[in-house]
N, CA and C of each residue as an Amber inpcrd file, in Angstrom:
protein
   699
  -2.9910000  17.2160000  10.1700000  -2.1540000  16.0430000   9.9170000
  -1.0230000  16.4120000   8.9480000   0.1940000  15.9710000   9.2600000
   1.3490000  16.2810000   8.4160000   1.2770000  15.4660000   7.1350000
   1.4040000  16.1180000   5.9490000   1.3600000  15.3740000   4.6830000
   2.4820000  14.3460000   4.6140000   2.1960000  13.2290000   3.9710000
   3.1920000  12.1640000   3.8320000   4.0590000  12.4330000   2.6100000
   5.3700000  12.4510000   2.8230000   6.3130000  12.5740000   1.7160000
   6.6410000  11.1610000   1.2420000   6.0540000  10.7750000   0.1210000
   6.1810000   9.3940000  -0.3400000   7.6340000   9.0140000  -0.6250000
   8.4310000   9.9630000  -1.0810000   9.8300000   9.6620000  -1.3880000
  10.5700000   9.1300000  -0.1680000  10.1840000   9.6100000   1.0070000
  10.8440000   9.1600000   2.2330000  10.4190000   7.7570000   2.6330000
   9.3500000   7.2580000   2.0270000   8.8070000   5.9430000   2.3800000
   9.2380000   4.8470000   1.4040000  10.0430000   5.2070000   0.4260000
  10.5050000   4.2070000  -0.5400000  11.5340000   3.2870000   0.1190000
  11.3730000   1.9940000  -0.0740000  12.2990000   1.0180000   0.5030000
  13.5610000   0.9510000  -0.3500000  14.7030000   1.1550000   0.2780000
  15.9740000   1.1030000  -0.4620000  16.6880000  -0.2290000  -0.2780000
  16.0010000  -1.1960000   0.3330000  16.5920000  -2.5150000   0.5630000
  16.1590000  -3.5340000  -0.4810000  15.3910000  -3.0830000  -1.4620000
  14.9340000  -3.9800000  -2.5190000  15.3140000  -3.3940000  -3.8670000
  15.2150000  -4.2200000  -4.8970000  15.7020000  -3.8240000  -6.2190000
  14.8750000  -2.7170000  -6.8470000  13.5840000  -2.7790000  -6.6880000
  12.7410000  -1.8620000  -7.4510000  11.7600000  -1.1310000  -6.5490000
  10.6190000  -0.6960000  -7.1110000   9.8010000   0.3110000  -6.4370000
   8.7810000  -0.3010000  -5.4790000   8.9690000  -0.0020000  -4.2060000
   8.0070000  -0.3500000  -3.1660000   8.0600000   0.7250000  -2.0920000
   6.8780000   1.0630000  -1.5780000   6.7840000   2.0470000  -0.5000000
   6.0720000   1.3820000   0.6730000   6.5520000   1.6900000   1.8730000
   5.9220000   1.1410000   3.0720000   5.6700000   2.2700000   4.0580000
   4.4010000   2.4130000   4.4710000   4.0150000   3.4850000   5.3840000
   3.3570000   2.8680000   6.6160000   4.0600000   2.8110000   7.7560000
   3.4190000   2.3100000   8.9780000   2.4070000   3.3330000   9.4880000
   1.3950000   2.8460000  10.1830000   0.3590000   3.7200000  10.7620000
  -0.2440000   4.6760000   9.7280000  -0.5200000   4.1310000   8.5540000
  -1.1390000   4.9260000   7.4930000  -2.5550000   5.3370000   7.8780000
  -3.2280000   4.4650000   8.6120000  -4.5570000   4.7910000   9.1370000
  -4.5000000   4.7420000  10.6630000  -5.4840000   5.3420000  11.3080000
  -5.5440000   5.3550000  12.7680000  -6.2040000   4.0740000  13.2840000
  -6.0990000   3.8590000  14.5790000  -6.7640000   2.7050000  15.1890000
  -8.2780000   2.8190000  15.0290000  -8.7910000   4.0360000  15.1240000
 -10.2240000   4.2500000  14.9380000 -10.6490000   3.8970000  13.5160000
  -9.8490000   4.2880000  12.5370000 -10.1590000   3.9540000  11.1420000
 -10.0550000   2.4560000  10.9050000  -9.0860000   1.8210000  11.5480000
  -8.9430000   0.3670000  11.4280000 -10.1960000  -0.3320000  11.9370000
 -10.6760000   0.0690000  13.1100000 -11.8860000  -0.5350000  13.6710000
 -13.0990000  -0.2700000  12.7810000 -13.1410000   0.9070000  12.1890000
 -14.2270000   1.2730000  11.2770000 -14.2370000   0.3470000  10.0600000
 -13.0640000   0.1070000   9.4860000 -12.9630000  -0.7900000   8.3300000
 -13.4270000  -2.1920000   8.7050000 -12.9250000  -2.7000000   9.8210000
 -13.2810000  -4.0590000  10.2410000 -14.7850000  -4.1810000  10.4610000
 -15.3860000  -3.1790000  11.0860000 -16.8410000  -3.2000000  11.3110000
 -17.6010000  -3.2130000   9.9910000 -17.1660000  -2.4010000   9.0300000
 -17.8400000  -2.3280000   7.7390000 -17.7000000  -3.6430000   6.9650000
 -16.5250000  -4.2280000   7.0170000 -16.2980000  -5.5050000   6.3290000
 -17.1480000  -6.6050000   6.9520000 -17.1710000  -6.6650000   8.2740000
 -17.9220000  -7.7140000   8.9600000 -19.4280000  -7.5690000   8.8110000
 -19.9010000  -6.3450000   8.5610000 -21.3460000  -6.1210000   8.4330000
 -21.8300000  -6.1790000   6.9830000 -20.9360000  -6.5280000   6.0590000
 -21.3290000  -6.6370000   4.6490000 -22.3380000  -7.7730000   4.4820000
 -23.2710000  -7.6450000   3.5350000 -24.2500000  -8.7170000   3.2970000
 -23.5560000 -10.0440000   2.9650000 -24.1240000 -11.1330000   3.4050000
 -23.5250000 -12.4490000   3.1750000 -23.2400000 -12.7350000   1.6950000
 -24.1370000 -12.3310000   0.7560000 -23.8440000 -12.5990000  -0.6580000
 -22.5880000 -11.8990000  -1.1790000 -22.1140000 -10.9010000  -0.4290000
 -20.9120000 -10.1790000  -0.8630000 -19.6510000 -10.9920000  -0.6210000
 -19.7280000 -11.9910000   0.2500000 -18.5710000 -12.8250000   0.5490000
 -18.4210000 -13.9450000  -0.4860000 -17.2020000 -14.1950000  -0.8860000
 -16.8720000 -15.3460000  -1.7400000 -15.9330000 -16.2440000  -0.9420000
 -16.3530000 -17.4750000  -0.6980000 -15.5690000 -18.4010000   0.1120000
 -14.6270000 -19.2030000  -0.7720000 -13.3190000 -19.0960000  -0.5010000
 -12.3140000 -19.9090000  -1.1860000 -11.8230000 -20.9880000  -0.2250000
 -10.9630000 -21.8570000  -0.7140000 -10.5100000 -22.9750000   0.1240000
  -9.6610000 -22.4960000   1.2960000  -8.9350000 -21.3920000   1.1250000
  -8.0050000 -20.9730000   2.1730000  -8.2800000 -19.5750000   2.7260000
  -9.3630000 -18.9330000   2.3040000  -9.7170000 -17.6150000   2.8080000
 -11.0610000 -17.2370000   2.1950000 -11.6170000 -16.1030000   2.6140000
 -12.7910000 -15.5840000   1.9320000 -12.5580000 -14.1170000   1.5910000
 -13.3290000 -13.6180000   0.6310000 -13.0460000 -12.2860000   0.1140000
 -14.3190000 -11.5810000  -0.3240000 -14.1830000 -10.2690000  -0.5080000
 -15.2340000  -9.4150000  -1.0510000 -14.6580000  -8.6060000  -2.2080000
 -15.4650000  -8.4130000  -3.2460000 -15.1010000  -7.5400000  -4.3660000
 -15.9770000  -6.3010000  -4.3290000 -15.3640000  -5.1350000  -4.4070000
 -16.0990000  -3.8760000  -4.4820000 -15.6100000  -3.0730000  -5.6820000
 -16.5350000  -2.5330000  -6.4220000 -16.1740000  -1.7700000  -7.6160000
 -16.5620000  -2.4710000  -8.8920000 -16.9150000  -3.7580000  -8.7890000
 -17.3490000  -4.4760000  -9.9820000 -16.6980000  -5.8290000 -10.1310000
 -16.9750000  -6.4530000 -11.2590000 -16.4470000  -7.7840000 -11.5720000
 -15.3200000  -7.6480000 -12.5810000 -14.1540000  -8.1780000 -12.2300000
 -12.9990000  -8.1550000 -13.1260000 -12.9800000  -9.4410000 -13.9350000
 -12.9010000  -9.3130000 -15.2540000 -12.8260000 -10.4910000 -16.1210000
 -11.8580000 -10.1970000 -17.2610000 -11.7110000 -11.1340000 -18.1620000
 -10.6780000 -11.0350000 -19.1980000 -10.7960000  -9.7820000 -20.0570000
 -11.9990000  -9.2540000 -20.2000000 -12.1860000  -8.0690000 -21.0450000
 -12.1920000  -6.7700000 -20.2420000 -11.9310000  -6.8560000 -18.9470000
 -11.8700000  -5.6440000 -18.1490000 -12.7810000  -5.6850000 -16.9410000
 -13.3650000  -4.5380000 -16.6130000 -14.1790000  -4.3920000 -15.4090000
 -15.6180000  -4.0500000 -15.7610000 -16.5540000  -4.8660000 -15.2690000
 -17.9670000  -4.4780000 -15.2970000 -18.2000000  -3.7210000 -13.9970000
 -18.3320000  -2.4010000 -14.0650000 -18.2640000  -1.5920000 -12.8420000
 -19.5390000  -1.5920000 -12.0230000 -19.3680000  -1.2920000 -10.7650000
 -20.4710000  -0.9910000  -9.8570000 -20.0000000   0.1500000  -8.9580000
 -20.9310000   0.8330000  -8.3590000 -20.5870000   1.9600000  -7.5010000
 -19.8570000   1.4730000  -6.2550000 -18.7540000   2.1350000  -5.9370000
 -18.0130000   1.8270000  -4.7190000 -18.6490000   2.5960000  -3.5620000
 -18.9120000   1.9380000  -2.4310000 -19.5650000   2.6280000  -1.3080000
 -18.7170000   3.7750000  -0.7690000 -19.3890000   4.7690000  -0.2080000
 -18.7120000   5.9680000   0.2750000 -17.6480000   5.6680000   1.3210000
 -17.8910000   4.6540000   2.1540000 -16.9180000   4.3830000   3.2220000
 -15.5730000   3.9290000   2.6490000 -15.6030000   3.2760000   1.5020000
 -14.3510000   2.8810000   0.8510000 -13.7360000   4.0340000   0.0680000
 -14.5680000   4.8930000  -0.4900000 -14.0570000   6.0330000  -1.2560000
 -13.1710000   6.9370000  -0.4180000 -13.4650000   7.0290000   0.8800000
 -12.6310000   7.8500000   1.7530000 -11.2010000   7.3440000   1.8160000
 -11.0190000   6.0340000   1.8310000  -9.6730000   5.4540000   1.8860000
  -9.0070000   5.4920000   0.5040000  -9.8090000   5.3890000  -0.5510000
  -9.2630000   5.5670000  -1.8960000  -8.7240000   6.9860000  -2.0460000
  -9.4730000   7.9680000  -1.5460000  -9.0090000   9.3640000  -1.6030000
  -7.6940000   9.5340000  -0.8490000  -7.5800000   8.8670000   0.2830000
  -6.3670000   8.9770000   1.1060000  -5.1530000   8.4330000   0.3600000
  -5.3400000   7.3240000  -0.3450000  -4.2480000   6.7510000  -1.1340000
  -3.9630000   7.6140000  -2.3560000  -5.0180000   8.1080000  -2.9860000
  -4.8370000   8.9290000  -4.1850000  -4.0750000  10.2150000  -3.8730000
  -4.2000000  10.7120000  -2.6570000  -3.4830000  11.9330000  -2.2780000
  -1.9700000  11.7420000  -2.3030000  -1.5150000  10.4820000  -2.2760000
  -0.0840000  10.1860000  -2.3400000   0.4480000  10.2670000  -3.7650000
  -0.4720000  10.3300000  -4.7400000  -0.1190000  10.4130000  -6.1690000
   0.6480000   9.1870000  -6.6610000   0.2930000   8.0280000  -6.1450000
   0.9080000   6.8000000  -6.6500000   0.1890000   6.3100000  -7.9050000
  -1.0440000   6.7890000  -8.1110000  -1.7880000   6.5070000  -9.3310000
  -1.8900000   7.7930000 -10.1520000  -1.7650000   7.7100000 -11.4880000
  -1.9970000   8.8980000 -12.3140000  -3.4390000   9.3810000 -12.1630000
  -3.6740000  10.6510000 -12.4340000  -5.0230000  11.2090000 -12.3090000
  -6.0220000  10.4750000 -13.1940000  -5.5290000   9.9570000 -14.3160000
  -6.4170000   9.2430000 -15.2500000  -6.6920000   7.8130000 -14.8200000
  -6.0430000   7.3560000 -13.7640000  -6.2010000   5.9690000 -13.3170000
  -6.5600000   5.9120000 -11.8320000  -7.6120000   6.6790000 -11.4640000
  -8.0690000   6.6210000 -10.0780000  -8.4710000   5.1790000  -9.7430000
  -8.1020000   4.6830000  -8.5490000  -8.5130000   3.3260000  -8.1710000
 -10.0200000   3.1460000  -8.3100000 -10.4060000   2.0560000  -8.9480000
 -11.8280000   1.7760000  -9.1860000 -12.2290000   0.3750000  -8.7490000
 -11.3300000  -0.2960000  -8.0390000 -11.6370000  -1.6560000  -7.5930000
 -10.9530000  -1.9180000  -6.2560000 -11.6920000  -2.5310000  -5.3330000
 -11.1430000  -2.8790000  -4.0250000 -11.4140000  -4.3550000  -3.7550000
 -10.3530000  -5.1010000  -3.5380000 -10.4550000  -6.5150000  -3.1620000
 -10.1810000  -6.6110000  -1.6730000 -11.1360000  -7.1540000  -0.9280000
 -10.9780000  -7.3180000   0.5140000 -10.7920000  -8.7980000   0.8170000
  -9.6620000  -9.1300000   1.4200000  -9.3740000 -10.5120000   1.8130000
  -9.4220000 -10.6380000   3.3270000 -10.0030000 -11.7240000   3.7960000
  -9.9800000 -12.0640000   5.2120000  -9.0850000 -13.2860000   5.3920000
  -8.0380000 -13.1270000   6.1970000  -7.1190000 -14.2280000   6.4840000
  -7.2120000 -14.5920000   7.9570000  -7.5700000 -15.8190000   8.2510000
  -7.5010000 -16.3280000   9.6080000  -6.0800000 -16.8310000   9.8640000
  -5.6790000 -16.9810000  11.1450000  -4.3570000 -17.5520000  11.4070000
  -4.1820000 -18.8720000  10.6530000  -3.0310000 -19.0750000  10.0950000
  -2.6860000 -20.2630000   9.3090000  -3.3310000 -20.2480000   7.9170000
  -3.8440000 -19.1200000   7.5060000  -4.3130000 -18.9730000   6.1260000
  -3.3690000 -18.0370000   5.3700000  -3.2250000 -18.2670000   4.0830000
  -2.3440000 -17.4390000   3.2680000  -2.7870000 -17.4710000   1.8250000
  -1.8360000 -17.2090000   0.9420000  -2.1470000 -17.2190000  -0.4870000
  -0.9140000 -17.6770000  -1.2540000  -1.1210000 -18.5070000  -2.2500000
  -0.0120000 -19.0290000  -3.0560000   0.6790000 -17.8950000  -3.8010000
   1.9830000 -18.0440000  -4.0620000   2.6880000 -17.0270000  -4.8500000
   2.0100000 -16.8080000  -6.2010000   1.8540000 -15.5570000  -6.5720000
   1.1170000 -15.2270000  -7.7900000   1.5030000 -13.8400000  -8.2770000
   1.1180000 -13.5290000  -9.5090000   1.1770000 -12.1810000 -10.0620000
  -0.2530000 -11.6770000 -10.1910000  -0.4520000 -10.3750000 -10.0160000
  -1.8080000  -9.8330000 -10.1250000  -2.2800000  -9.7360000 -11.5700000
  -1.3560000  -9.7440000 -12.5250000  -1.7370000  -9.8120000 -13.9320000
  -1.8630000  -8.4610000 -14.6060000  -2.0390000  -8.5080000 -15.9300000
  -2.0210000  -7.2900000 -16.7360000  -3.3860000  -6.6530000 -16.9150000
  -4.4160000  -7.1450000 -16.2390000  -5.7220000  -6.4860000 -16.2980000
  -5.7290000  -5.2080000 -15.4600000  -4.7530000  -5.1110000 -14.5320000
  -4.6990000  -3.9740000 -13.6190000  -3.5860000  -3.0120000 -14.0140000
  -3.7690000  -1.7380000 -13.7000000  -2.6840000  -0.7750000 -13.8110000
  -1.5620000  -1.2500000 -12.8900000  -0.2900000  -1.1850000 -13.3300000
   0.8010000  -1.8120000 -12.5720000   1.1890000  -1.0890000 -11.2780000
   0.2120000  -0.8710000 -10.4380000   0.4230000  -0.3540000  -9.0850000
  -0.5870000  -1.0440000  -8.1800000  -0.1160000  -1.5340000  -7.0510000
  -1.0090000  -2.1790000  -6.0990000  -0.7940000  -1.5350000  -4.7350000
  -1.8830000  -1.1950000  -4.0550000  -1.7870000  -0.5840000  -2.7270000
  -2.6140000  -1.4170000  -1.7580000  -2.0340000  -1.7430000  -0.6090000
  -2.6870000  -2.6410000   0.3370000  -2.6450000  -2.0800000   1.7530000
  -3.8310000  -1.9600000   2.3490000  -3.9630000  -1.5760000   3.7510000
  -4.2310000  -2.8410000   4.5660000  -3.5040000  -3.0160000   5.6680000
  -3.6740000  -4.1830000   6.5360000  -4.3860000  -3.7870000   7.8170000
  -5.3590000  -4.5910000   8.2290000  -6.1310000  -4.3180000   9.4470000
  -6.2320000  -5.5790000  10.3010000  -6.2290000  -5.4050000  11.6140000
  -6.5080000  -6.5110000  12.5270000  -5.3190000  -7.3440000  12.9250000
  -4.3770000  -7.5230000  12.0270000  -3.2110000  -8.3510000  12.3070000
  -2.1020000  -8.0170000  11.3120000  -0.8890000  -8.3490000  11.7010000
   0.2360000  -8.2550000  10.7810000   0.2220000  -9.4660000   9.8550000
   1.0870000  -9.4600000   8.8560000   1.4450000 -10.6630000   8.1060000
   2.8190000 -10.4220000   7.5070000   3.3800000 -11.4440000   6.8980000
   4.6410000 -11.3110000   6.1680000   4.3750000 -11.6810000   4.7180000
   4.6690000 -10.7580000   3.8330000   4.4820000 -10.9630000   2.4040000
   5.8270000 -11.3090000   1.7770000   5.9020000 -12.4680000   1.1390000
   7.1470000 -12.9440000   0.5370000   7.1540000 -12.7250000  -0.9640000
   8.3320000 -12.4450000  -1.4920000   8.5220000 -12.2560000  -2.9280000
   9.5320000 -13.2850000  -3.4250000   9.2620000 -13.8130000  -4.6170000
  10.0550000 -14.9160000  -5.1500000  10.7560000 -14.5030000  -6.4360000
  11.6980000 -15.3430000  -6.8530000  12.4870000 -15.0520000  -8.0580000
  11.5800000 -14.5670000  -9.1880000  12.0990000 -13.6660000 -10.0320000
  11.2660000 -13.1020000 -11.0970000  10.5530000 -14.1550000 -11.9250000
   9.3880000 -13.7730000 -12.4010000   8.5170000 -14.6590000 -13.1700000
   9.2300000 -15.2540000 -14.3760000  10.1700000 -14.5310000 -14.9510000
  10.8790000 -15.0160000 -16.1400000  11.7380000 -16.2310000 -15.8340000
  11.9840000 -16.5190000 -14.5540000  12.8110000 -17.6510000 -14.1770000
  11.9840000 -18.8950000 -13.8410000  10.7010000 -18.8090000 -14.0570000
   9.8510000 -19.9780000 -13.8130000  10.1460000 -21.0600000 -14.8550000
  10.1820000 -22.2960000 -14.3990000  10.3740000 -23.4220000 -15.3010000
   9.0500000 -23.6790000 -16.0180000   8.9170000 -23.1690000 -17.2320000
   7.6480000 -23.2430000 -17.9450000   7.2600000 -24.6820000 -18.2900000
   8.2420000 -25.5260000 -18.5230000   7.9320000 -26.9070000 -18.9020000
   7.2420000 -27.6500000 -17.7540000   7.7230000 -27.4390000 -16.5420000
   7.1220000 -28.1230000 -15.3900000   6.0260000 -27.2880000 -14.7530000
   5.8770000 -26.0550000 -15.2390000   4.8390000 -25.1340000 -14.7280000
   4.9950000 -24.8960000 -13.2270000   6.2410000 -24.7900000 -12.7780000
   6.5130000 -24.5400000 -11.3700000   7.2730000 -23.2240000 -11.2070000
   6.9010000 -22.4680000 -10.1890000   7.6060000 -21.2290000  -9.9190000
   8.7860000 -21.5110000  -8.9880000   9.7350000 -20.5710000  -8.9750000
  10.8750000 -20.7090000  -8.0920000  10.4170000 -20.5430000  -6.6430000
  10.9020000 -21.4020000  -5.7590000  10.5360000 -21.3120000  -4.3420000
  11.5620000 -20.4980000  -3.5550000  12.5090000 -19.9140000  -4.2430000
  13.5250000 -19.1170000  -3.5570000  12.9790000 -17.7320000  -3.2400000
  12.9290000 -17.4100000  -1.9510000  12.4750000 -16.0960000  -1.5390000
  13.5680000 -15.0620000  -1.8280000  13.1450000 -13.9460000  -2.3650000
  14.0750000 -12.8540000  -2.6390000  13.9290000 -11.7570000  -1.5860000
  12.6860000 -11.4490000  -1.2480000  12.4010000 -10.4370000  -0.2230000
  11.2500000 -10.9170000   0.6560000  11.2300000 -10.4160000   1.8800000
  10.0910000 -10.6060000   2.7750000   9.7970000  -9.2650000   3.4300000
   8.5240000  -8.8610000   3.4130000   8.1200000  -7.5930000   4.0000000
   7.1310000  -7.8450000   5.1290000   7.3740000  -7.2090000   6.2680000
   6.4390000  -7.2680000   7.3830000   5.3790000  -6.1970000   7.1760000
   4.1320000  -6.6250000   7.0730000   3.0190000  -5.6870000   6.9280000
   2.3300000  -5.5740000   8.2790000   2.5410000  -4.4680000   8.9410000
   1.9530000  -4.2620000  10.2600000   0.4920000  -3.8420000  10.1440000
  -0.2240000  -3.9560000  11.2520000  -1.5920000  -3.4280000  11.3140000
  -1.5630000  -1.9270000  11.0090000  -2.5340000  -1.5040000  10.2200000
  -2.7390000  -0.0900000   9.8810000  -1.7000000   0.4490000   8.9070000
  -0.8910000  -0.4340000   8.3340000   0.1340000   0.0130000   7.3850000
  -0.3960000   0.0270000   5.9550000   0.3520000   0.7290000   5.0990000
   0.0750000   0.7350000   3.6590000   1.3140000   0.2590000   2.9230000
   1.1300000  -0.6540000   1.9910000   2.2010000  -1.1020000   1.0980000
   1.8110000  -0.7440000  -0.3200000   2.7480000  -0.1510000  -1.0620000
   2.5300000   0.1720000  -2.4730000   3.6340000  -0.4920000  -3.2820000
   3.2390000  -1.2730000  -4.2930000   4.1920000  -1.9460000  -5.1800000
   4.0220000  -1.4170000  -6.5960000   5.1470000  -1.1860000  -7.2680000
   5.1170000  -0.6950000  -8.6380000   6.2240000  -1.3530000  -9.4540000
   6.1480000  -1.1630000 -10.7670000   7.1740000  -1.5870000 -11.7180000
   7.5550000  -3.0580000 -11.5150000   8.8540000  -3.3680000 -11.3510000
   9.2650000  -4.7690000 -11.2810000   8.6640000  -5.4950000 -10.0870000
   8.4800000  -4.7730000  -8.9870000   7.8980000  -5.4200000  -7.8090000
   6.4580000  -5.8560000  -8.0740000   5.8250000  -5.2060000  -9.0060000
   4.4710000  -5.6060000  -9.4140000   4.5190000  -6.6280000 -10.5450000
   5.3360000  -6.3510000 -11.5570000   5.2960000  -7.1370000 -12.7950000
   6.1210000  -8.4140000 -12.7720000   7.2310000  -8.4290000 -12.0470000
   8.1980000  -9.5190000 -12.1880000   8.2640000 -10.4810000 -11.0090000
   7.9960000  -9.9930000  -9.8280000   8.1630000 -10.8330000  -8.6370000
   6.8210000 -11.3780000  -8.1530000   6.7210000 -12.6790000  -8.1200000
   5.5260000 -13.2900000  -7.5490000   5.5270000 -13.0280000  -6.0450000
   4.3230000 -12.8560000  -5.4750000   4.2250000 -12.6040000  -4.0430000
   3.1900000 -13.5410000  -3.4260000   3.4080000 -13.8760000  -2.1670000
   2.5020000 -14.7960000  -1.4840000   2.6730000 -14.7260000   0.0240000
   1.7380000 -15.3580000   0.7260000   1.7440000 -15.4010000   2.1910000
   1.7220000 -16.8580000   2.6250000   2.6620000 -17.2450000   3.4510000
   2.7270000 -18.6350000   3.9110000   1.5860000 -18.9490000   4.8760000
   1.1570000 -20.1960000   4.8710000   0.0570000 -20.6290000   5.7400000
   0.6170000 -21.0950000   7.0760000   0.9550000 -20.1260000   7.9190000
   1.5180000 -20.4000000   9.2380000   0.8100000 -19.5120000  10.2650000
   1.0300000 -19.7920000  11.5340000   0.3780000 -19.0140000  12.5960000
   1.3160000 -18.0010000  13.2350000   2.6320000 -18.2180000  13.0860000
   3.6180000 -17.3710000  13.7640000   4.7200000 -16.9730000  12.7880000
   5.0980000 -15.7130000  12.8320000   6.1930000 -15.2170000  12.0060000
   7.3860000 -14.8730000  12.8920000   8.5540000 -15.3600000  12.5030000
   9.7880000 -15.0590000  13.2320000  10.4540000 -13.8530000  12.5710000
  10.6960000 -12.8220000  13.3600000  11.2780000 -11.5940000  12.8330000
  12.7960000 -11.6870000  12.9090000  13.4380000 -11.5530000  11.7450000
  14.9020000 -11.5920000  11.6960000  15.3960000 -10.7420000  10.5290000
  16.6400000 -10.8980000  10.1690000  17.2520000 -10.0550000   9.1420000
  16.6780000 -10.3000000   7.7470000  15.8600000 -11.3430000   7.5940000
  15.2670000 -11.5990000   6.2750000  14.1350000 -10.6140000   5.9660000
  13.6690000  -9.8710000   6.9760000  12.6100000  -8.8770000   6.7600000
  13.2300000  -7.6130000   6.1770000  12.9270000  -7.3300000   4.9250000
  13.6100000  -6.2620000   4.1990000  13.2300000  -4.8600000   4.6660000
  12.0660000  -4.7140000   5.2690000  11.6120000  -3.3840000   5.6820000
  11.6150000  -3.1980000   7.1910000  12.3850000  -4.0120000   7.9060000
  12.3170000  -4.0170000   9.3680000  12.6340000  -2.6450000   9.9630000
  13.6140000  -1.9550000   9.4000000  14.0100000  -0.6450000   9.9290000
  12.9700000   0.4360000   9.6280000  12.0360000   0.1330000   8.7530000
  11.0040000   1.1130000   8.3820000   9.7010000   0.8850000   9.1220000
   9.6460000  -0.1560000   9.9520000   8.4030000  -0.4780000  10.6440000
   8.1210000   0.5170000  11.7630000   6.8580000   0.6030000  12.1280000
   6.4540000   1.5500000  13.1520000   6.7420000   1.0800000  14.5610000
   6.9620000  -0.2250000  14.7390000   7.2200000  -0.7810000  16.0670000
   8.6260000  -1.3600000  16.1150000   9.2700000  -1.2150000  17.2660000
  10.5930000  -1.8080000  17.4430000  10.4360000  -3.2880000  17.7400000
  11.2000000  -4.1130000  17.0330000  11.1530000  -5.5570000  17.2550000
  12.5630000  -6.1110000  17.3340000  12.7670000  -7.0290000  18.2610000
  14.0710000  -7.6340000  18.4280000  14.2610000  -8.7800000  17.4470000
  15.5070000  -9.0340000  17.1030000  15.8330000 -10.1380000  16.2080000
  15.4450000 -11.4570000  16.8790000  14.6830000 -12.2590000  16.1640000
  14.2320000 -13.5310000  16.7040000  12.8760000 -13.4740000  17.3870000
  12.2900000 -12.2840000  17.4360000  10.9830000 -12.1420000  18.0760000
   9.9040000 -12.8680000  17.2870000   8.9450000 -13.4720000  17.9980000
   7.8400000 -14.1840000  17.3590000   6.5900000 -13.3230000  17.3820000
   5.9420000 -13.2170000  16.2460000   4.6800000 -12.4880000  16.1320000
   3.5800000 -13.4870000  15.7930000   2.5730000 -13.5630000  16.6450000
   1.4790000 -14.5010000  16.4340000   0.3810000 -13.8080000  15.6350000
  -0.0370000 -14.4350000  14.5850000  -1.0780000 -13.8580000  13.7300000
  -2.4610000 -13.9870000  14.3570000  -3.3130000 -13.0210000  14.0570000
  -4.7340000 -13.1180000  14.3580000  -5.4830000 -12.8600000  13.0470000
  -6.7750000 -12.6190000  13.1140000  -7.5240000 -12.4170000  11.8700000
  -7.1110000 -11.1010000  11.2140000  -6.7740000 -11.1730000   9.9540000
  -6.3250000  -9.9970000   9.2040000  -7.3110000  -9.6840000   8.0810000
  -7.6200000  -8.4080000   7.9440000  -8.4230000  -7.9110000   6.8300000
  -7.5200000  -7.0450000   5.9750000  -7.3990000  -7.3560000   4.7020000
  -6.5800000  -6.5360000   3.8100000  -7.4540000  -5.8870000   2.7400000
  -7.1620000  -4.6340000   2.4820000  -7.8320000  -3.8900000   1.4090000
  -6.8200000  -3.6780000   0.2930000  -7.0250000  -4.3480000  -0.8290000
  -6.1650000  -4.1640000  -1.9970000  -6.8730000  -3.2140000  -2.9420000
  -6.3190000  -2.0190000  -3.0520000  -6.9530000  -0.9270000  -3.7980000
  -6.1630000  -0.7030000  -5.0760000  -6.8370000  -0.7930000  -6.2360000
  -6.1190000  -0.7390000  -7.5130000  -7.0250000  -0.2070000  -8.6090000
  -6.4680000  -0.1230000  -9.8140000  -7.2000000   0.4190000 -10.9570000
  -7.2650000  -0.6070000 -12.0750000  -8.4620000  -0.7730000 -12.6360000
  -8.6500000  -1.5770000 -13.8440000  -8.8410000  -0.5800000 -15.0000000
  -7.8540000  -0.4320000 -15.8850000  -7.9370000   0.5910000 -16.9350000
  -9.1010000   0.3920000 -17.9000000  -9.3680000  -0.8580000 -18.2580000
 -10.4170000  -1.1160000 -19.2340000 -11.7380000  -1.3540000 -18.5100000
 -12.6920000  -0.4560000 -18.7410000 -13.9750000  -0.5280000 -18.0560000
 -15.0930000  -0.6960000 -19.0720000 -15.9590000  -1.6720000 -18.8330000
 -17.0850000  -1.9370000 -19.7260000 -18.1130000  -0.8120000 -19.6420000
 -18.8450000  -0.5860000 -20.7360000 -19.9290000   0.3920000 -20.7360000
 -21.1320000  -0.1200000 -19.9460000 -21.1840000  -1.4400000 -19.7770000
 -22.2250000  -2.0240000 -18.9350000 -21.9610000  -1.6590000 -17.4830000
 -23.0150000  -1.5620000 -16.6990000 -22.8810000  -1.2300000 -15.2920000
 -23.5810000  -2.2990000 -14.4620000 -22.8520000  -2.8350000 -13.4960000
 -23.3890000  -3.9360000 -12.6990000 -24.6280000  -3.5350000 -11.9260000
 -24.6620000  -2.3110000 -11.4240000 -25.8340000  -1.8420000 -10.6930000
 -27.0870000  -1.8370000 -11.5980000 -26.9050000  -1.3940000 -12.8470000
 -28.0090000  -1.3650000 -13.7900000 -28.4970000  -2.7580000 -14.1530000
 -27.5390000  -3.6820000 -14.3120000 -27.8900000  -5.0550000 -14.6470000
 -28.6940000  -5.7080000 -13.5350000 -28.3080000  -5.4240000 -12.2710000
 -29.0200000  -5.9880000 -11.1320000 -30.4480000  -5.4370000 -11.0680000
 -30.6090000  -4.1350000 -11.3290000 -31.9250000  -3.5230000 -11.3140000
 -32.8440000  -4.1080000 -12.3700000 -32.2810000  -4.4030000 -13.5660000
 -33.0860000  -4.9680000 -14.6470000 -33.6220000  -6.3420000 -14.3010000
 -32.8210000  -7.0850000 -13.5060000 -33.2660000  -8.4320000 -13.1120000
 -34.4340000  -8.3440000 -12.1210000
């Protein structure tokens, strides 16, 4: 396999640091991920109002991460991302958030926060989505506690792609996914020329069930270990 030159994958249509790699994983690897996610024990799922999710690597809280062992099947994909050197050697990814989005499900604009190292890497499986970015967090009207609804960028995340966000794209721009079933592809998609598939202007993409793997690092790790705590119980 030809090594990926990350510099060639940097998006030059946005203000700050983002990398987009189409076909980062194979179709076989995509199916493998979906099978592993779907076969996870029921207690591993957390049901939210608009989606459900799994946490691997431990529990993230205000004081850091109470760690647990990450399964080998996920470590293989962490190694693949780490080979790109988007994380420093001292900050190997130690947490994986898996989100399941059904058609018409999304997530409100948000920042991932300062508990994580300021790099986020996301693998998409099963379906595409469009990730929107909004005016920098500093422009939020603090008195009314409302964020700006003006979109600054929109990125098409194809199946099997990898997105990496750093610096201002991580720290300053809120990101979210609209709760719709169909995405219209047009000039508002900032990474359209970098996508792996050719799409015509005005083309409609219908969403199906999407599994996303958000792979990141929590710098502060508790000396307690979740696996040990479970055994003691």
